[in-house]
N, C-alpha and C positions, 0 to 999 in steps of 0.2 A: 468456584473459588470459597474456599475453607473460611468460615466466620471468622477466625482470627487472623488473616492475612493481614488485612486492611489497616488494623492498628498497629501488628508487629513490623510492617512496611514503614508506616509513618515513624514509629520508633528508630527504625533501622536508617531511615532518611535524615531523621534530625541528627542520631549520631555521626553519619557520614559528613553532615554539612559542617560539621566544627572540628578543628584539629584538637582540641582538650574540652574537657567537660566544663560548662558555664551555665549559668543562668540564662535559658535563651526566650526572647520573646519574638522571634521571627516568625513570620507568617508560614502554616503549611497548609496546602491545598491539594484536593485529590483531582487529577487532572483527566483519569479514566479510571471507570471501575467496571471490568468486563471479565467475562468467563476466560477469555485469551490474554489479557493483559489489564495490570492493575497499574497505575502510574501515579505517584505523589511527589509532590516539588516542596522542598522545605528551603527557604531563602534562596540561595542560586544553585541548588544540587537537586538532581530530579533521580527518583529511584523507579527502576522499571520490573516488574516481577511478570516474566513471560510467560507464555502458554505451558500448562504443565507438560505436553508431551515435547518440550522444546530440548532438543540435543545440545548437550553442553559444548561438546566438541565442534559441532558446526555452528554455533554462536560464537564460540571463541574466535573462529576463522572469518567470521563476517565483523566482528570487533575490531580484528586486525585491519581490515580492508578500511575500516573507517577511520582508524588511528593512522594509516599509512597514506590517505587521501583525503588530507585537510583542505579546506576551501570549497569541495564540493560535499563531503559527508560531515556532520558534525562529529568530533573524535568523542570517545568516552572517556570518563575520569578515571577509568581503571581498566585496564587490558582482558580481563576475563570476568566472566560471571560469577558471584556467589549463590549460596544455597540459602535460602529462608523459608522454613514449613513447606518444604518441597518442591518450591519454586526456584529457578534460577533469577537472579536480580542483577540488573547492570545498572551502572551509574553514569551519571551526564551531567553538563554545566546547562542550567535554564537558559531558553532565548524567547524570543517574544513570535507566537504564532501569528498566522494569517488571521485577520480579523473577519469573521465569518458572517457579520453585521455590516461589511462595507465591501459589496463584491466590484465596486469600481477600481478600487485599489488591489484586486488582486494581481500578485506576481506572476503571471502566465510567463511573460520573457525571461525572467529570473529562472523558473522551474524549467522551462525548454532551455536555457542555457548551461544547468547545472547537468540536464540528463546528457546533453551533447557530450559534455566533458566526460561524465561517466562511460557513456558508451565508447569513447574514443580512448580511455584510461585502459593500459595493460591492470590484468588482475595481479595486485602487488604479491598475493599468495594464493594457493589453491584453495577454491571456493566451493561448495556443493551447487547443485543446479537451482535458479531462481525459481523459487516455489510458488508463480502466479497460478499456473496450469494445476498445479494441486489444491490450491485453493478454491477454485472454480470448481474442481471435482468434491470438495469436501462440502461446499455451498447445494451442491446438487444433490448428492448422498442426503443431506439434513432434510431438504425439500420432500424428497422422496418418504422419507421417515415421518414426518410432522405434517404433511398435507398431501396426503396422496390421493385425495378425493376433490381435492378444492378445484373448480373451473381452470384458474389460472395455471396449474401445474401442468398439465398436459402441452400447452404451446412452449414452456420454457424448456420442456424435455425433449421436446420436438427439436427446439433450436440447439440444444446441447448435444442431440445425437447426430446433426449435420456436421458437426467440427471434425476436424481431422484428428485421428489417436492424439498426437503430442499436446495439442491444445487442451484436451481432456485429461492430461497428465497419463496418458495410458501407453506413451512412448516417448523416447528421447527426443528433445526439441532439436531440429535442424540446425541451430547455432548453438555449439557448445563452447564457444570462447569468450564472447562478449558480454561485459562487466553490465549486471542491468540491478535496477531497484526493486523492481518485483511488486510494488503496490502502490505507484505514483498517484497521489491526490493532492490538492493544496493543503491539507493537513498534515503532509509529510514535507512541509517546510518551516523553517524559523530563522528569526535574525538572532545573530550570535555574532559578538556581545550584543545583549537585549536592548532592542528599539534602535539602535544605531548601526550594529554591526551588519555584512552581507548575508544575504539569503543561503542558507545551506539544506541540504537533505539530511531527514532523521528519518529513523527506523528501518534496522538491518534486519529486522527478522526473514524477511523474504528475498534479501539479497543473494545474487548470484550470478553463474552465467548462463545464458539463453539467449531469447530471440528479442532485440532491443525494440521492437514496435510493440512490445507488450507494454513497455513504459508510455506510450502514447495513446494507449487503447482506452482509457478511461476517458481523456477528455472527447477522443475521437467518438467513443459511444454516445458521450453524453449531447455532442452535436448532432449526431446522426440521429437520436432520437428527439432532439428538438428541446433537450434541459441545458444546452450551453449555446450562448449567441454565436451568431457566425463571425462575428469581428474579434470574440474572443478565442473561438478556434484558430481564425487565421493569425491574429496575434502568436499566438503557442505556435503552430505550426512553422510558420514564417521565421522567429528566433531560433527555433530548432534547428533550421536549414543553415540560417546565416551563421551559425556557431559551428556549421562541420557537422553535424548528426548523422551518425550513417545508417538509421534504421528506415530513413524513406530515402526515396532519389531526391536530387537536390532541386530538380523542376519535375513538372508533370503531376501525373495523378498518382498521390500518395497511396491509394486505398488498394491498389495492388498487393501491399505488404500490410496494410492496415485492417483488412476485411476480418480475416480471422480473428486476431487479438480481440478487435472490436465486439465481433459477435459474442466470443467468450466473456467478456467482460459485461456485456449486455445482460447473458445469459446468468452471470454470478450475482449480477446487483438484483435481477428481478426476483432469482431463486430467494435470497435475501430477504427481499420486501416482502413475499408471498408468506416466508417463514415467520416472521416477525409479525404481520398482520395475524395471521391465525393464532400465534402465542397469545396476541393480546385480545382477541375475540372481535375484530374490527373488520369492517369491509377495506378493500384496498382504496388509497387517496388516489389523487389525478397523477402525481408521478409517478406510482408506483403502478397504475392501470397503463400508462404509456410506456413503460419497460414490457410489460407484458405484450403489450400490443407490437412493440418491436420485435419481440421474440415470433409471435406470431408471423409478421412478416418474414422473418428470418427463414422459417419453416419451409415458408413457400420458395424460394429461392436459394440454392445451394451456394455456399461459401466460395469465393473465387481466391485459392491459393497457389501461387506457384512453388511454395514449399511444403504442402500438405499432404 
């Protein structure tokens, strides 16, 4: 991130939040400051500077989907990105996020119902492929570069190598028509209007057509790794099925379709964990070790994929 992007984005969102110049005493907050995304809120307006390699045509198409699927995705305030310091910037209304300190109120049912509706919705415009597999490939490439000799790297790479080519981003996905979010986790939900409105999905950076089971894969992987309680996983899966979600069978074993995406998300999360630990010069924590251990188990038993 360029050193002047954050102050420029702060000034930019302040101007965007007000129709005319005036003395402003509204609150400004940095919601995320990362290399791939910087997000700033001023009053009720949020500005997001996207990754340096974001494609303007693809991002505009994804914004169009969000505009045309209100009630599922949070619609943007403007239909196309603007450019600021060489980065694409989009504008959004502010909504209330999930409270990370209150896991008992996690909206698993709402997330599942929104995904089911998204997966059933015809794409309102042509969109690129969902970026999930490409993001896994990027995490693995970064692991190889930054931690080639770390003892946790080998089991993660072994689990990765056992995946079918489509799950590694090396071949087209077997589903090229279903609309997918591409990066589902609880941080991708907000209430809008803030505090009282319904839950909506946010963050269209990875949205596109692909395998809908990918959107269930992160909670599935957490459950398989022992990081998500069985009750929460059951609530999520049951709500998705009740809403007519097409990613898994309506009853019976869901793992025939979840296995490969869940393995891919486990490898991605483990790769990121090892990379961050190495960058910080610290050992893996308990959660990170559990992810690497899951990769080691995966490497010894090949994935079951009817579409692989």
